[in-house]
N, C-alpha and C positions, 0 to 999 in steps of 0.2 A: 801514502800520501803524507809521511814524517819527511821527505826527504823533499816534499815542498811546501809544505809550512817551512822548512831548513831554508831554503831558496829562499820565502815571500819573507820572513822575518830579517835576514841577512838585507835583501834589500831596505826595509823598513829600516832602519838603525844606521845603513849607512848613507843614503840618500840625500836626509833631511841635514845631516854634521856636514858635510861641503856644501859650502854655500857660495855667493857673491853674482855677480849678473855677466851674459852678455853668454855669444854663441862661438861655438866652436868651431864651426864651418864657414863664417862668413874668411874671407882673402886676408887674412893677418899682410899682404904687400900693401894692401889699399891701405888697413890702419897707416902705415909708416907711410905711407905717401903723403897721407892727411895729419897724421899724429893727432887720431880720433883712434875710439873705443869701437870693438864691431859693433857693438852695438849701436853705433848711427846707422846703421844699414839694418839690423837683420833684429828678432824677435823674437829668435828660438829658430832653430834650418827646419826646414828652409823656408820661413813667412817669411817675409819683407816688410818690414815695415815703412807706413808713407815716404819715409826719406828714399829708404833700399828701392821703392817702384819707381822712386823719380830717378836715383844717380843710375839706373841700368835705363831707362829710357833715354837720357840724356849719353849714353856710348861711356858708360862708365864714369864719366864723370861729373864733378859735380855741379847742381844748377842751376841754373839762370846766370849762366857764364861767369861763374867764377874761380872755376877750374884753377889760375895761375894764383888767384889770388888765396885759396885753399891751401894751396900744395906746399910742405913744408921742407922739401929735400931737393937739391938743386938737380935743375936740368940741364944736360946738354947741346946746345942748337947744333943741327945739320946743315948749316948754310943760313946769309941773312934772309930778314925780309924783302928786302929788295929783291933777291931772286924769284919772286913770284912776278913781278912785273917783268921780267927777263922771261916769264917762260911762255912756250918750249924751247926755248934756244937756251934753256937752264935747267937746270934739276930744283924740282920745288922742295921747298926748306923742308924741315922736321925736326923732330925734339926726339933726347931719349935719356929716360931718367938715370938717376947717379949712382943708384942700387938697380942689383939684377929685378926682375918684377914677380920672383918668385918667392912660395914657402914651401909648410911637409905640412900635413896633415898625416896622425896616424889613427886608428883605431881598433876595436875589434873586444869581442867579450871576454868577460869578467869570468860568467858563467852559466853554463847553459844547463836550461833541462826540459827533457822533454818523455811526456809520457809513454806508459804501453801500448804500442796498438793492434790490433791482432789484424794481419793480412787477410788476401781475400780469397787466398788458396792454406790457410789454416798456419800460418807461421808467423809464430810471434816476436814482433820486435820489444828488444826489453827496455825497460825507462833506462831515460839515460839522464846522468847530471857531474856533469865536469866543468873543472875548473879551466879556462884561458888566459888569452890576455890578449896586447894587440896584434892586433893579424896582415889586417890592408893597412897599404902608408901608400900615402899621396903625396906629388907634388901637384901645387897648384901654379899656374900661371894664368897673371890681373896683370894690364896695363894698356894704357894708349902710347900709338906711335903720332906724336902731332896734332893738330886739332878735328883729325876728322878718321880716326883709323885707333879700334879698340878689336884685344884679342880679351879671351878667358877660355881657359879649361883646364887638363888636370890629367896628370899620365899617373896611372896606379898601377899598382901591382898585388895583387893578393893568394899568398897558397901557388903561387906559380900561373899564374894567370897575369894578364899582363897586358893595358889597354889605354890607348890616347882616343880622352874626348878635345876636341878648338873647336872654337868658335870664331872670328873675323867678323867682326861688324863697322861697315863704312856709315859714316854718319856725313848723309847730307844734308840734313838743317838737326835741330835741338828736336827731338822723336820724329824723325824723318829716316830710316834709315836701312839697307841692303847688307846681309849676312848669307856668310855661306860656312860651314862646318855642320858638327854632328853632336851636338850639345848646346846648352843654356842659349836655344829657344824661346824665343816668348808665347809660344805656340807649346812646348813643353810645363814653363811655369807660366801656364796662362790666369791662373786663379789663385789669391794666396795663401790660399793651402793646396796643400799634395792632392786632394777630393780630387780637381777638373785630371790632373795629371792620371790617375786609377780608373779611370775608365774608358779611356779612348788611346790605340794602342802609338806608340813616338817615331818619327820618323826616324833615319837615319839619315845621312849625312845630304845633305841639301842644299838650296835656297829660298830664302826670306825675307819678305819685304815687311814692313814694321810702322804701322803709324801711330805714335802717342802723341795724346791733345787734352787739356786741361791744367790752368794755374788754379780753380779747385775742382774735388772730380774730374769729371773725363773722361775721354773713350777711347780705347783701342781700335786698333782691324792690323791683325795679322795673316799671310796668304805666304804658301811656300809650297815649294815640286820638293821631293826627293825621291833616293834611290828606295825600296824596300829592305830592304838587309839580306844577309840571310846568301845562301847559293844562287836562288832565281834574280837574285832583285840585281838586274845589273842595268838600268838604263835611269837619267835624273828625274823619271816622271813618273816612274814606279808608283809612288803616290802624292796627292796633291791634297791639301787639308788650308783649312780658313777659319778664321775665331772674329767673334764679333765682343767687348768687352764694352758693358758702361758702368761709372762708379757715379752714386748719389749720395753726397756732400763727402766731410773729410775733404783729405788736405788732396791737391793735387797730384795727378799721374806725372805729370812733365816737371811740374814746381816744385813741390814736395812740400809746398810752403799754404798758407791759409786754415782753411776746416777749421774742427774742431779735435782737439786730440784726448781724446776717451781714458791713458794711461800714460803721462807721459815717460815715467820711469822709463819705457822700453820704444817709444814711438808711435802705440796704437791708435791709429784717429777713427772716431766715430760714425760705420759709412757703410754702402751698402752695394753689394755688384753682382751684376747679374751678366750671363756669357750664351753666347751659342757657338754651334761647332759645328764643322761638316768635315771628315778626315775620309776618302776612297782611295784602296790602292786599284792600278791596271788587272782587267781580267788576268793578264800572263803574269801578275808577279805573286812573290810570298803573300800569304792571305795574313800574316800572321803567328802565332802560337800564341798555348797555354789559353788564355779567357777568350783571347778573338781569335784561333782556328779554325778554317772554313769560311769566311767574311771578306767581303771586300768591303761592306759603305758601312761607314757610323754614322750619327746625326744626334747630338743633343743638348739641352742646355745643364745652365747649373747657378746658386746660389750662393753671393760669401758673403761675409761681414763680421766687422767690431762693434764694440761696446763695452768704454771701460775696459779690460781685466777677460772681458770676455772673447774669444775668436771660435769662426765655424764657421759652417759652410756643407754643402751636399752638391752632387753630379749624378746626370739620370743621359745615360747612354742606350741610343739603340739599332741593333742590329740588325739591318734594313733585307740579309740575305735568310739571314739562321731565324727572321724575326723573334729576336730576341733581345733580353735588355740587361746593361748592368746597370751597380748602383752604388756609389759610394758617398758617405755621410762623417765629417769628423766635426769634430768639439774641444776645444783643450779651453785652460782656465790659466792664468798668470796669480798664482795664491802670491807668489811676491816675484820681487824682478827678477829673482833668481833663480826658482821652483815654479815647472810650470804643469801642470794634469795632461792629460789628453785623453778622447776617448774614441775611438772608430768601431762604424760599423760597414762591412762592405758584404755585397749582393751581386756574381758575372752570374751570365747566359742562364737568364731567369733561376736564380735560388739555386746553383746545381750544389756549389757548397759555402753555402756562408759560414761571415765569422764575426768575431766580437773581440777587440783588443782593446787594451788600457793601459795608459802609460805615465813615468814621473819620474821630470828630467830633471837634472840638479845642473848650473856653472860655478863652479869651486872660485876659478875667474872666469876673464874673459873668453881666453881662447883653451879652458878645460874645463871637459863637463861630464856626466854620466848620468845613466837610464837609468830604469827597471820598465821591460815592457811583459805581459801576458797576452797569448792570443789564442781564445776559446774558440771554435771551428761549431755551431749550433746547431749542426744535423749529423749524427754517431758516424753516421758511412759518405766519401769521399765518392764521386761519378765510378772511382775504378771496384767500387768496393769495401775496400780497404779501412778499416777502423780510423777515423778524426784522432788525431793528438795534437792536448793541449802542449805551451811550449812557455817556457819563461825567458828572458834574458836581462842580463845587468851586463852593459854595453859603456865603456871609456873612450876616450879621445880628447887628441888635445892636440894643435894648430901653432905655428910658431914660425 
C-alpha cells in the first residue's frame, strides 16, 4: 500500500506542475501546413472540437472552401488548370506540399504499478512497481493530394511489434466521401468521445461511404463493408456496418461555424448528439475476440455532448446471439485548458468484468503531454477465476 501511495503522490506533484495547452496526438504536419496550433482541431485526444469534426468531414481540408487561402506552405502544382479541359486526353492536374506530410509521435509509461493478485490455480503474482520510458514510436501521415484525395495514417512500432494503419478518402463534394483503409474511419470515431468505439467491434480493412451535413448542428450517416481481420477474415464483406448520428445545437458538423462555443479556449461547443448503430459479421467470418467472442450481430445507441468545460457520453450495445449487453460511460472536465480530468465506467458481456477508471492529463506544450490514470475492477474476480488487480500508469508523449 505504501508503494501505491508513493505512485499517487508522484502524479499529484508532477502533473499540476506541467502546464500549457493542446493535444499531443493531433498531427503536427497539419499544424505546419496551416501555421496553427493542434488546439485548432483538438480538445484532448481523441476528442475533436467542433472545428476538428468539420476539418475531417471536409476531407482533412479547411472548411468553407478556404483550404488554399489558409495554407501557409507552398505547394508544387502537378500540371496546369487547363489540363482539366483536355481530360481524358491529358492527366488530371494535382498538387503536392513543399514539405513531406509526416510527423513523429513517441509515448510510453514513465511509471507502472500493478496490484498483487492470486490466480485461479493459487499462484500469486507479485505487486509490480516499475520505472519505464517512451516505448512506442509512430510516424504519422496526413495530407491532401489535389482537390479530392486525402490521406491519413500511422506506421507504429512498439517493443518489436510493427503495424501500419492507413486510409485514403475521396471527396465527391464537401461532406460526401468514399474511403478505403484500415483506420480513421467515421465508424470508429462515431462519437465525440471514445465511448462509442468501446462497445462495438472495429472493422478491419474496408470500403466506407460517409455523408455529413450541417451548418449548425447536423447529421452524419456512414456505412461500410470490411474484412473481419484474423486468419478467417478473407472477404471484403466479412463485416457490414451502418451508423446514423444527429447533432442538436452547437456548431455545424460540416461547417465548424455558428452555434455556441461553451468553452472557446478549447473549441468545445454546447451540443447534444445521439446515434444509432448496427454491426454484423458474416456467418463464416471471425466473430470478434475478447469482449466480442462468439457474437455476430450488434446493435445499439449512444448519447454524448458538451456543456461549457464538461464533456461526456454513454453508449450501449446488445449482442444478438449471446443476448448480452455492453455499456460504457465517459465524463471529462477541463479544469483549465491545459488540465483535463476524466472518469470512465465500462461493463461488457452483461457485467462479466466491470471496471472504473479515472485520469488526469496535463499538456506542457501544444505537442507534449503527461497523464496519470488509475483503474479499479469493481468485481473481485475475473471470469477466469483470477483475482482482479488495480493498476496505475504515469504516461508521457510528444509529437513533432
